[in-house]
C-alpha positions as a printed NumPy array, in Angstrom:
array([[ 98.247, 120.286, 119.792],
       [ 96.792, 117.355, 121.402],
       [ 98.524, 114.241, 122.413],
       [ 96.543, 110.677, 123.271],
       [ 97.28 , 108.787, 126.1  ],
       [100.36 , 106.495, 125.444],
       [ 99.196, 104.349, 128.339],
       [ 95.605, 103.79 , 127.345],
       [ 94.634, 100.341, 125.883],
       [ 94.123, 101.961, 122.614],
       [ 97.331, 103.833, 122.386],
       [ 99.326, 100.425, 123.528],
       [ 97.514,  98.524, 120.977],
       [ 98.041, 101.019, 118.335],
       [101.792, 100.655, 119.287],
       [102.091,  97.264, 119.124],
       [100.472,  97.058, 115.664],
       [102.507,  99.876, 114.038],
       [104.981,  98.154, 112.028],
       [107.296, 101.213, 112.725],
       [107.391, 100.574, 116.415],
       [107.887,  96.756, 116.025],
       [111.339,  96.646, 117.996],
       [112.315, 100.116, 118.014],
       [110.025, 102.763, 120.016],
       [112.528, 105.768, 118.888],
       [111.787, 104.75 , 115.18 ],
       [115.373, 104.829, 113.9  ],
       [113.918, 102.281, 111.402],
       [111.331, 104.875, 109.963],
       [111.218, 104.702, 106.389],
       [110.91 , 108.652, 106.885],
       [114.49 , 108.74 , 108.049],
       [116.704, 107.803, 105.222],
       [119.39 , 109.957, 103.455],
       [117.071, 111.545, 100.446],
       [114.044, 113.056, 101.13 ],
       [112.467, 111.43 ,  98.13 ],
       [113.949, 108.09 ,  98.633],
       [112.44 , 108.397, 102.213],
       [109.174, 109.081, 100.851],
       [109.241, 106.254,  98.203],
       [110.259, 103.67 , 101.318],
       [107.318, 105.331, 103.177],
       [104.857, 104.103, 100.624],
       [105.814, 100.595, 101.178],
       [104.706,  99.599,  97.624],
       [105.416,  95.846,  97.348],
       [107.869,  95.037,  94.605],
       [105.18 ,  92.662,  93.54 ],
       [102.713,  95.05 ,  93.265],
       [104.967,  97.255,  91.448],
       [106.05 ,  94.894,  89.137],
       [102.385,  93.765,  88.215],
       [101.993,  97.771,  87.181],
       [104.846,  97.97 ,  85.313],
       [104.031,  94.84 ,  83.52 ],
       [100.444,  95.48 ,  82.432],
       [101.359,  99.186,  81.448],
       [104.302,  97.742,  79.229],
       [101.686,  94.978,  77.807],
       [ 99.246,  97.914,  76.709],
       [102.05 ,  99.756,  74.813],
       [103.413,  96.605,  73.372],
       [100.117,  95.335,  72.09 ],
       [ 99.779,  98.909,  70.427],
       [103.328,  98.767,  68.965],
       [102.59 ,  95.103,  67.636],
       [ 99.351,  96.189,  66.222],
       [100.728,  99.081,  64.529],
       [103.514,  96.537,  62.963],
       [100.967,  94.479,  62.202],
       [ 98.985,  96.913,  60.364],
       [101.891,  98.159,  58.457],
       [102.467,  94.682,  57.378],
       [ 98.86 ,  94.078,  56.341],
       [ 98.477,  97.197,  54.478],
       [101.758,  96.642,  52.283],
       [101.326,  92.998,  52.038],
       [ 97.945,  93.492,  50.794],
       [ 99.183,  95.884,  48.161],
       [101.159,  92.905,  46.553],
       [ 97.795,  91.1  ,  46.028],
       [ 98.489,  87.552,  47.659],
       [ 96.061,  84.963,  48.257],
       [ 93.738,  85.976,  50.72 ],
       [ 94.235,  83.138,  53.018],
       [ 97.554,  84.615,  53.338],
       [ 96.358,  87.747,  55.054],
       [ 94.108,  85.604,  57.578],
       [ 96.579,  85.323,  60.239],
       [ 97.506,  89.063,  60.355],
       [ 93.976,  90.3  ,  59.864],
       [ 92.817,  87.958,  62.997],
       [ 96.257,  89.497,  65.204],
       [ 95.198,  92.919,  64.352],
       [ 91.717,  92.385,  65.825],
       [ 93.283,  90.681,  68.572],
       [ 95.856,  93.257,  69.442],
       [ 93.147,  96.081,  69.377],
       [ 91.055,  93.864,  72.07 ],
       [ 94.056,  93.431,  74.026],
       [ 95.13 ,  96.834,  74.008],
       [ 91.862,  97.885,  75.427],
       [ 92.053,  94.71 ,  78.324],
       [ 95.776,  95.563,  79.268],
       [ 94.774,  99.646,  79.046],
       [ 91.928,  98.794,  82.001],
       [ 94.237,  96.524,  83.895],
       [ 97.194,  98.723,  83.832],
       [ 94.857, 101.576,  85.278],
       [ 93.209,  99.842,  87.901],
       [ 96.515,  98.158,  89.098],
       [ 98.582, 101.359,  88.961],
       [ 96.081, 103.466,  90.842],
       [ 95.61 , 100.466,  93.045],
       [ 99.324, 100.755,  93.846],
       [ 99.515, 104.605,  94.462],
       [ 96.297, 105.028,  96.586],
       [ 97.744, 102.151,  98.861],
       [101.011, 103.896,  98.945],
       [ 99.408, 107.004,  99.965],
       [ 97.609, 105.41 , 102.599],
       [101.058, 103.966, 103.895],
       [102.741, 107.292, 103.819],
       [100.532, 109.176, 105.816],
       [100.412, 106.279, 108.259],
       [104.126, 106.669, 108.421],
       [103.943, 110.292, 108.452],
       [101.35 , 110.654, 111.316],
       [103.641, 108.286, 113.088],
       [106.926, 110.578, 112.599],
       [104.61 , 113.643, 113.717],
       [103.218, 111.673, 116.803],
       [107.153, 110.988, 117.486],
       [108.267, 114.557, 117.163],
       [109.566, 116.058, 120.212],
       [110.502, 119.683, 119.24 ],
       [108.099, 122.595, 118.708],
       [108.385, 122.906, 114.939],
       [104.793, 121.388, 114.267],
       [103.248, 124.065, 116.555],
       [105.29 , 127.122, 114.718],
       [103.702, 125.828, 111.511],
       [100.499, 127.654, 110.057],
       [ 97.649, 124.886, 110.041],
       [ 97.039, 125.406, 106.49 ],
       [100.8  , 124.736, 105.948],
       [100.558, 121.623, 107.835],
       [ 97.43 , 120.434, 106.059],
       [ 98.735, 121.315, 102.797],
       [101.615, 119.099, 103.588],
       [ 99.763, 116.1  , 104.812],
       [ 96.889, 116.455, 102.142],
       [ 98.464, 117.699,  98.735],
       [102.113, 116.972,  99.354],
       [101.148, 113.285, 100.121],
       [ 99.097, 113.271,  96.998],
       [102.009, 114.351,  94.768],
       [103.588, 111.265,  96.143],
       [100.692, 109.088,  94.435],
       [100.997, 110.911,  91.203],
       [104.743, 110.373,  91.722],
       [104.162, 106.49 ,  91.28 ],
       [101.709, 106.796,  88.309],
       [103.041, 109.635,  86.275],
       [107.015, 109.004,  87.148],
       [108.049, 105.963,  88.45 ],
       [105.763, 103.293,  86.335],
       [106.462, 105.227,  83.136],
       [110.13 , 105.434,  83.314],
       [110.438, 101.668,  84.109],
       [108.058, 100.99 ,  81.136],
       [109.924, 103.273,  78.851],
       [113.248, 101.24 ,  79.635],
       [111.077,  97.675,  78.625],
       [109.623,  99.334,  75.797],
       [113.404, 100.494,  74.514],
       [114.353,  96.746,  74.345],
       [111.26 ,  95.879,  72.496],
       [111.568,  98.547,  69.834],
       [115.137,  97.745,  69.436],
       [114.566,  94.082,  69.361],
       [112.176,  94.254,  66.603],
       [114.224,  97.034,  64.296],
       [117.398,  94.903,  64.594],
       [116.857,  92.137,  62.221],
       [115.051,  94.108,  59.651],
       [117.621,  96.932,  58.946],
       [121.244,  97.815,  60.782],
       [120.868, 101.363,  59.763],
       [117.393, 102.102,  61.098],
       [118.4  , 100.314,  64.271],
       [121.185, 102.85 ,  64.67 ],
       [119.308, 105.699,  63.957],
       [116.251, 104.437,  66.145],
       [118.376, 103.913,  69.277],
       [119.796, 107.328,  69.031],
       [116.135, 108.758,  68.52 ],
       [115.099, 106.987,  71.708],
       [117.85 , 107.859,  73.892],
       [117.697, 111.443,  72.856],
       [113.701, 111.188,  73.517],
       [114.146, 109.421,  76.691],
       [117.297, 110.991,  78.37 ],
       [118.004, 114.456,  77.102],
       [114.304, 115.745,  76.815],
       [113.454, 114.526,  80.288],
       [116.588, 116.093,  81.798],
       [115.709, 119.35 ,  80.524],
       [112.15 , 119.171,  81.425],
       [113.383, 118.63 ,  85.176],
       [115.818, 121.241,  85.015],
       [113.511, 123.639,  84.003],
       [110.812, 122.133,  86.37 ],
       [112.681, 122.468,  89.307],
       [113.223, 126.175,  88.823],
       [109.593, 126.596,  89.313],
       [108.18 , 123.484,  91.171],
       [109.124, 124.435,  94.785],
       [107.401, 127.968,  94.091],
       [104.505, 126.048,  92.965],
       [104.128, 123.902,  96.209],
       [105.278, 126.674,  98.503],
       [102.723, 129.214,  97.307],
       [100.053, 126.254,  97.203],
       [100.733, 125.636, 100.972],
       [100.588, 129.85 , 101.651],
       [ 97.049, 129.988,  99.933],
       [ 95.703, 126.967, 101.883],
       [ 97.105, 128.584, 104.862],
       [ 95.737, 132.048, 104.494],
       [ 92.397, 130.203, 103.063],
       [ 91.703, 128.498, 106.484],
       [ 92.917, 131.367, 108.492],
       [ 90.364, 133.508, 106.761],
       [ 87.496, 130.853, 107.308],
       [ 88.395, 129.985, 111.132],
       [ 88.491, 133.741, 112.103],
       [ 86.53 , 135.863, 109.751],
       [ 84.468, 137.587, 112.039],
       [ 87.878, 138.516, 114.52 ],
       [ 89.498, 139.549, 111.275],
       [ 86.566, 141.937, 110.446],
       [ 86.255, 143.356, 113.723],
       [ 90.157, 143.957, 113.838],
       [ 89.766, 145.518, 110.554],
       [ 92.54 , 142.895, 109.411],
       [ 89.971, 141.215, 107.284],
       [ 90.867, 143.298, 103.847],
       [ 94.357, 142.58 , 104.247],
       [ 94.319, 139.085, 105.014],
       [ 92.052, 138.662, 101.736],
       [ 94.632, 140.797,  99.721],
       [ 97.653, 138.571, 101.25 ],
       [ 95.68 , 135.512, 100.168],
       [ 95.077, 136.89 ,  96.444],
       [ 98.792, 137.964,  96.158],
       [ 99.766, 134.268,  97.183],
       [ 97.279, 133.282,  94.533],
       [ 98.646, 134.956,  91.77 ],
       [102.486, 133.43 ,  92.678],
       [100.869, 130.076,  92.876],
       [ 99.279, 131.038,  89.411],
       [102.743, 132.499,  87.892],
       [104.614, 129.544,  89.237],
       [102.435, 127.058,  87.265],
       [102.657, 129.255,  84.013],
       [106.618, 128.962,  84.286],
       [106.419, 125.415,  84.782],
       [104.28 , 124.695,  81.859],
       [106.384, 126.081,  79.21 ],
       [109.659, 124.326,  80.273],
       [107.489, 121.294,  80.395],
       [105.9  , 122.021,  76.529],
       [109.219, 122.714,  75.159],
       [110.462, 119.139,  76.368],
       [107.21 , 117.52 ,  75.032],
       [107.879, 119.187,  71.706],
       [111.63 , 117.387,  71.483],
       [109.986, 114.251,  71.243],
       [108.082, 114.605,  68.046],
       [111.295, 116.551,  66.889],
       [113.069, 113.102,  67.235],
       [110.293, 111.081,  65.742],
       [111.425, 112.865,  62.273],
       [114.9  , 111.58 ,  62.982],
       [113.861, 108.217,  63.387],
       [111.611, 108.34 ,  60.414],
       [114.504, 109.374,  58.12 ],
       [116.764, 106.652,  59.512],
       [113.727, 104.1  ,  58.858],
       [113.352, 105.766,  55.235],
       [116.994, 105.14 ,  54.391],
       [117.299, 101.578,  56.142],
       [114.223, 100.577,  54.282],
       [115.721, 101.956,  50.78 ],
       [118.707,  99.722,  51.556],
       [117.006,  96.427,  52.275],
       [114.647,  97.284,  49.498],
       [117.412,  97.521,  46.793],
       [119.424,  94.603,  48.024],
       [116.345,  92.628,  47.657],
       [116.67 ,  90.878,  51.095],
       [113.156,  92.386,  52.48 ],
       [109.368,  91.549,  51.575],
       [107.394,  94.468,  51.421],
       [105.383,  93.527,  54.475],
       [108.959,  94.136,  56.202],
       [109.503,  97.435,  54.371],
       [106.158,  98.656,  55.3  ],
       [107.324,  97.778,  59.131],
       [110.08 ,  99.802,  58.798],
       [108.552, 102.799,  56.889],
       [105.422, 103.229,  59.402],
       [106.469, 101.496,  62.838],
       [109.021, 104.01 ,  64.105],
       [105.403, 106.561,  64.471],
       [104.492, 103.871,  66.963],
       [107.887, 103.302,  68.943],
       [107.801, 106.735,  70.995],
       [104.534, 106.298,  72.921],
       [106.497, 105.056,  76.029],
       [109.018, 107.99 ,  75.401],
       [106.545, 110.803,  74.765],
       [105.528, 110.215,  78.682],
       [108.817, 110.691,  80.107],
       [109.126, 114.76 ,  79.966],
       [105.95 , 115.002,  82.149],
       [107.737, 112.527,  84.355],
       [110.757, 114.581,  84.63 ],
       [108.337, 117.201,  85.529],
       [106.149, 114.969,  87.901],
       [109.852, 113.999,  89.686],
       [110.489, 117.453,  90.052],
       [107.133, 118.248,  91.772],
       [107.736, 115.125,  93.844],
       [111.06 , 116.018,  95.08 ],
       [109.638, 119.663,  96.6  ],
       [106.825, 117.582,  97.667],
       [108.92 , 115.216,  99.46 ],
       [111.27 , 117.831, 101.01 ],
       [108.368, 119.611, 102.663],
       [107.1  , 116.332, 104.246],
       [110.514, 115.733, 105.424],
       [110.651, 118.974, 107.372],
       [107.181, 117.885, 108.77 ],
       [108.228, 114.61 , 109.814],
       [111.553, 116.126, 111.3  ],
       [114.441, 114.138, 113.219],
       [112.328, 112.158, 115.728],
       [115.195, 109.811, 116.584],
       [114.525, 109.928, 120.425],
       [113.642, 111.264, 123.659],
       [115.377, 113.997, 125.211],
       [115.287, 116.213, 121.852],
       [112.725, 118.403, 123.271],
       [109.336, 118.093, 125.299],
       [105.994, 117.574, 124.413],
       [103.029, 117.795, 126.654],
       [ 99.741, 116.752, 126.117],
       [ 96.709, 119.702, 125.908],
       [ 93.417, 118.994, 127.728],
       [ 92.403, 116.317, 125.134],
       [ 95.357, 114.372, 126.001],
       [ 95.154, 111.807, 128.658],
       [ 96.906, 109.643, 131.222],
       [100.253, 109.016, 132.639],
       [102.956, 108.685, 129.958],
       [105.1  , 105.81 , 128.923],
       [108.529, 105.298, 128.124],
       [110.362, 102.885, 126.611],
       [114.114, 102.303, 125.857],
       [115.352, 101.126, 122.676],
       [114.99 ,  97.491, 121.814],
       [112.041,  96.938, 124.332],
       [108.825,  97.092, 122.572],
       [106.917,  96.946, 126.027],
       [105.925, 100.359, 127.555],
       [107.123, 101.054, 130.761],
       [104.435, 102.797, 132.908],
       [105.216, 106.145, 134.298],
       [104.098, 106.779, 137.907],
       [101.653, 109.913, 137.863],
       [102.991, 112.339, 140.375],
       [100.565, 114.055, 142.753],
       [102.193, 117.226, 142.883],
       [105.047, 119.066, 140.825],
       [107.071, 122.589, 141.239],
       [107.084, 124.252, 137.992],
       [109.799, 127.225, 137.65 ],
       [111.162, 129.532, 135.275],
       [114.469, 131.392, 135.055],
       [115.075, 134.138, 132.479],
       [112.279, 132.609, 130.201],
       [111.921, 134.464, 126.933],
       [108.587, 133.227, 124.565],
       [107.675, 133.775, 121.23 ],
       [107.261, 132.389, 118.213],
       [110.294, 134.32 , 116.616],
       [113.634, 135.436, 118.303],
       [113.223, 139.178, 116.345],
       [109.717, 139.548, 118.197],
       [109.697, 137.862, 121.877],
       [106.05 , 138.014, 123.758],
       [107.667, 137.752, 127.281],
       [111.036, 138.224, 128.081],
       [113.477, 137.879, 131.088],
       [110.307, 135.701, 133.379],
       [111.317, 134.274, 136.326],
       [108.35 , 132.198, 138.217],
       [108.157, 129.942, 140.881],
       [105.336, 127.89 , 141.545],
       [104.959, 125.63 , 144.497],
       [102.131, 122.482, 144.622],
       [ 98.75 , 124.229, 145.309],
       [ 99.662, 127.289, 143.613],
       [ 97.046, 129.679, 141.965],
       [ 98.121, 132.557, 139.611],
       [ 96.051, 134.38 , 136.77 ],
       [ 97.727, 135.482, 133.757],
       [ 96.167, 138.958, 132.08 ],
       [ 96.977, 141.376, 129.009],
       [ 95.523, 142.529, 125.783],
       [ 95.05 , 140.247, 122.944],
       [ 98.284, 139.589, 121.162],
       [100.54 , 140.091, 123.96 ],
       [101.511, 136.639, 124.568],
       [ 99.374, 135.148, 126.898],
       [ 98.652, 131.692, 125.219],
       [102.43 , 131.839, 124.285],
       [103.564, 131.512, 127.724],
       [101.097, 128.72 , 128.622],
       [102.464, 126.674, 125.303],
       [106.17 , 127.737, 126.492],
       [105.38 , 126.429, 129.884],
       [104.015, 123.419, 128.824],
       [106.796, 122.382, 126.767],
       [104.996, 122.635, 123.363],
       [107.076, 125.762, 122.138],
       [110.88 , 125.859, 123.142],
       [111.895, 129.154, 125.041],
       [113.532, 131.611, 122.9  ],
       [115.797, 131.927, 126.025],
       [116.087, 130.957, 129.495],
       [114.626, 127.825, 131.067],
       [111.6  , 126.118, 132.297],
       [111.624, 123.554, 134.898],
       [109.668, 120.623, 136.26 ],
       [110.675, 119.085, 139.548],
       [114.088, 121.064, 139.032],
       [114.711, 119.293, 135.874],
       [115.001, 121.039, 132.545],
       [111.815, 120.445, 130.884],
       [113.774, 120.477, 127.238],
       [115.683, 117.398, 128.692],
       [112.936, 115.251, 130.045],
       [111.026, 112.606, 128.45 ],
       [107.861, 113.829, 126.66 ],
       [106.021, 110.835, 128.934],
       [107.18 , 112.49 , 131.963],
       [106.057, 115.887, 130.954],
       [102.633, 114.751, 130.057],
       [102.331, 113.037, 133.336],
       [102.877, 116.153, 134.976],
       [101.529, 119.243, 133.008],
       [ 98.091, 119.497, 131.273],
       [ 97.27 , 122.101, 128.787],
       [ 94.05 , 123.479, 128.089],
       [ 94.071, 125.285, 124.723],
       [ 91.241, 127.526, 123.273],
       [ 91.297, 125.498, 120.293],
       [ 91.194, 122.403, 121.904],
       [ 89.228, 119.471, 119.519],
       [ 85.866, 117.961, 120.171],
       [ 85.453, 114.655, 118.389],
       [ 82.723, 113.431, 116.253],
       [ 81.767, 110.714, 118.853],
       [ 79.563, 110.342, 122.069],
       [ 80.002, 112.498, 125.081],
       [ 81.354, 109.903, 126.73 ],
       [ 83.958, 109.34 , 124.382],
       [ 84.896, 112.841, 124.392],
       [ 85.452, 112.77 , 128.123],
       [ 87.416, 109.199, 127.8  ],
       [ 90.076, 110.805, 125.818],
       [ 91.59 , 111.912, 128.735],
       [ 90.975, 108.749, 130.909],
       [ 90.309, 105.459, 129.474],
       [ 89.165, 103.899, 132.463],
       [ 86.586, 106.919, 133.557],
       [ 83.225, 105.384, 134.712],
       [ 79.792, 107.162, 133.981],
       [ 79.835, 108.493, 137.557],
       [ 82.958, 110.141, 137.471],
       [ 82.031, 112.004, 134.216],
       [ 78.805, 113.018, 135.382],
       [ 80.145, 114.585, 138.344],
       [ 82.775, 116.506, 136.395],
       [ 80.133, 117.96 , 134.136],
       [ 78.066, 118.747, 137.15 ],
       [ 81.001, 120.269, 138.956],
       [ 81.276, 123.04 , 135.251],
       [ 77.739, 123.644, 134.999],
       [ 76.422, 121.141, 132.716],
       [ 74.191, 119.19 , 134.818],
       [ 71.106, 120.421, 133.407],
       [ 72.667, 120.132, 130.166],
       [ 73.282, 116.388, 130.164],
       [ 70.132, 115.46 , 131.357],
       [ 68.171, 117.282, 128.807],
       [ 70.512, 115.61 , 126.302],
       [ 68.328, 112.72 , 124.194],
       [ 70.809, 109.849, 124.987],
       [ 72.747, 111.455, 127.838],
       [ 76.493, 110.367, 127.689],
       [ 75.486, 108.35 , 124.759],
       [ 74.738, 111.42 , 122.459],
       [ 76.656, 112.069, 119.501],
       [ 78.733, 115.517, 118.909],
       [ 79.315, 117.175, 115.829],
       [ 82.864, 117.599, 114.301],
       [ 84.836, 119.785, 116.691],
       [ 81.694, 120.63 , 118.794],
       [ 79.779, 122.032, 115.622],
       [ 76.39 , 120.753, 117.413],
       [ 76.584, 122.472, 120.747],
       [ 76.967, 125.999, 121.689],
       [ 80.291, 127.764, 122.273],
       [ 79.635, 128.015, 126.218],
       [ 78.556, 124.243, 126.218],
       [ 82.069, 123.27 , 124.327],
       [ 83.858, 125.479, 126.35 ],
       [ 82.819, 123.794, 129.659],
       [ 83.034, 120.479, 128.137],
       [ 86.517, 121.145, 127.481],
       [ 87.184, 122.104, 131.05 ],
       [ 85.499, 119.057, 132.687],
       [ 88.044, 117.351, 130.276],
       [ 90.956, 119.4  , 131.607],
       [ 89.569, 118.639, 135.684],
       [ 89.024, 115.049, 134.899],
       [ 92.918, 114.944, 133.511],
       [ 93.471, 115.316, 137.496],
       [ 97.212, 116.069, 136.55 ],
       [ 99.323, 118.204, 139.376],
       [ 99.81 , 121.275, 137.197],
       [ 97.04 , 122.453, 134.864],
       [ 97.525, 125.594, 132.519],
       [ 94.441, 127.001, 131.415],
       [ 93.9  , 129.467, 128.42 ],
       [ 90.625, 131.504, 128.596],
       [ 88.574, 128.51 , 130.456],
       [ 85.46 , 130.791, 131.112],
       [ 85.439, 132.459, 127.556],
       [ 81.93 , 132.698, 125.708],
       [ 79.946, 132.054, 129.067],
       [ 77.513, 134.189, 130.638],
       [ 79.316, 136.654, 133.281],
       [ 77.958, 135.321, 136.375],
       [ 78.602, 131.408, 135.549],
       [ 82.152, 132.055, 133.894],
       [ 83.098, 134.229, 137.033],
       [ 82.097, 131.644, 139.36 ],
       [ 83.919, 128.923, 137.661],
       [ 87.23 , 131.217, 137.54 ],
       [ 86.873, 132.196, 141.2  ],
       [ 87.115, 128.131, 141.914],
       [ 89.493, 127.635, 139.709],
       [ 91.674, 130.515, 141.3  ],
       [ 90.862, 129.927, 145.145],
       [ 92.925, 127.404, 146.625],
       [ 90.33 , 126.638, 149.11 ],
       [ 87.666, 125.797, 146.537],
       [ 88.052, 122.023, 145.954],
       [ 84.923, 121.644, 143.682],
       [ 86.959, 121.613, 140.599],
       [ 90.679, 121.3  , 141.285],
       [ 92.3  , 119.535, 144.702],
       [ 94.233, 121.954, 146.99 ],
       [ 97.443, 120.42 , 145.803],
       [ 96.923, 121.484, 141.74 ],
       [ 99.059, 124.113, 140.592],
       [ 96.724, 126.081, 138.505],
       [ 98.289, 128.98 , 135.88 ],
       [ 94.843, 130.86 , 134.107],
       [ 94.761, 133.355, 131.431],
       [ 91.783, 135.403, 131.61 ],
       [ 90.327, 138.976, 130.638],
       [ 88.172, 139.071, 133.502],
       [ 90.297, 140.737, 136.164],
       [ 87.477, 141.783, 138.201],
       [ 86.262, 138.218, 138.971],
       [ 89.994, 137.198, 140.221],
       [ 89.594, 136.234, 143.846],
       [ 91.247, 138.815, 146.228],
       [ 94.977, 137.649, 146.995],
       [ 95.384, 135.872, 143.757],
       [ 98.797, 136.489, 142.239],
       [ 98.427, 138.179, 138.789],
       [101.13 , 138.469, 135.91 ],
       [100.675, 141.201, 133.593],
       [101.905, 140.779, 130.103],
       [102.325, 143.982, 128.409],
       [103.306, 145.486, 124.992],
       [107.05 , 145.051, 124.323],
       [107.805, 141.62 , 126.271],
       [107.306, 143.003, 129.548],
       [105.828, 141.499, 132.634],
       [104.744, 142.834, 135.894],
       [103.295, 140.76 , 139.238],
       [100.357, 142.248, 141.269],
       [ 97.929, 140.863, 143.78 ],
       [ 94.451, 140.925, 143.05 ],
       [ 92.505, 143.47 , 145.736]])
């Protein structure tokens, strides 16, 4: 988890440019915070009414051109059967050719406008979603698997684009075409019109309702299983080596295969009701054709219709259901969109204000935070303190109340305290740091900063005091300088070089082709693991917060260099990396490198903890 410095110029600019924060920094007017999840998602698409009308108009014009082409073709065929003068048919011939061309033109315009509306809407949706995610003050996002969150932001948001293309536009077009069809049949035959209305209502209402009812049963499973497949795939790709070493790779692969099978089965369950609903439309066409035959016979026997009109009554029903044909698929998409919108809604959460939970920056966060009051669009700077007291009482930390990693921990860290946290892999060391940083809500007990419960503090005030150095902190695909400026926008080159030298990267920087202007690959792919780790440590040092939580800062380093950095971090008399007033909590596996006299917190299996002092 990372956070950008709200006080930095870039963040301030983004805040003022963001329409969601125009007058309410607590986002009470956020379109993601209305009553129904799908309605919220539709509003978050921010589709202009004019663009939507243009999309519906072009789609309706396409079907209307096809409908008119069918009517003129029917008229031309049956009228020609009576062998009138050729000139009597010239207008109909020209109209058939013109409508054939118009249908293709309108179809192209329809596709361009509809997809433009959908894609612009997804951009707005993701922008609003990211704003909502950034505004969350609880730990729900941290408890989501990364693949699950990626699936929600990616696949579920894409479902809302399909919602525009396959549900909203077809539904509105069907209403327009229903009026057009009835208006065409009404002057020709009352019987045909009545039967056509009944058939269209049957096709336009009952078939989509059946499709939607059946699809809802399976579409939730499709969306959920797809998210699980993505989560397992990312977990395996990210940590294949570790899983293989631990002997858990085959189990992870089998779990992914199981989720994939569940996903495939859910898709199969969704296909059958959709097929049944789609078959209902051709069946209603038979009813419409039967009514047209009866109506055509009646008007022909009465002598009140020409051959061309009779031809229209007989052949036009076959072209009257094109809009209704798309409705079962639209209903199925509607069910998919509802499931996707619910998952997006869960990710967005209730971010109605500060104080619902603390959120701190990780080492890639930066600067002092800001706080704003409702109705005040100007950020109020929070003064960064030079020291802070971190304490815990009866703290229980973990991802599940049924399996806490740490329980009953009491902690008192005065300014300048240095402690080491040790324990076997998986015992909860990283979980403890995330809880102390306010990223995870305690399962029990409290964490306090300067005597105040961290859960009730303004997240910006927490960020001003606590810096969390995470193992998986991100390296951005930009210059080395900008990767360091993530923590402080006013960072000078001299300060950057000094921090890099302090963590042992002076020679490395000197050997780079462009120095601080050297571009780094996505997430540090162009640098070694040791260089990446020290770069992140330099970032944490530059943050210069009063409380620093470090998770394995010397991992991937050679033993001599790593132990030297660890001793520097834990020895309060060594100010080469941290000021003497900085409180540091360091997770490490290198117990033998911990300076003598350092307090050591041991985390054991079963959530037990003990304190010792390094010899």
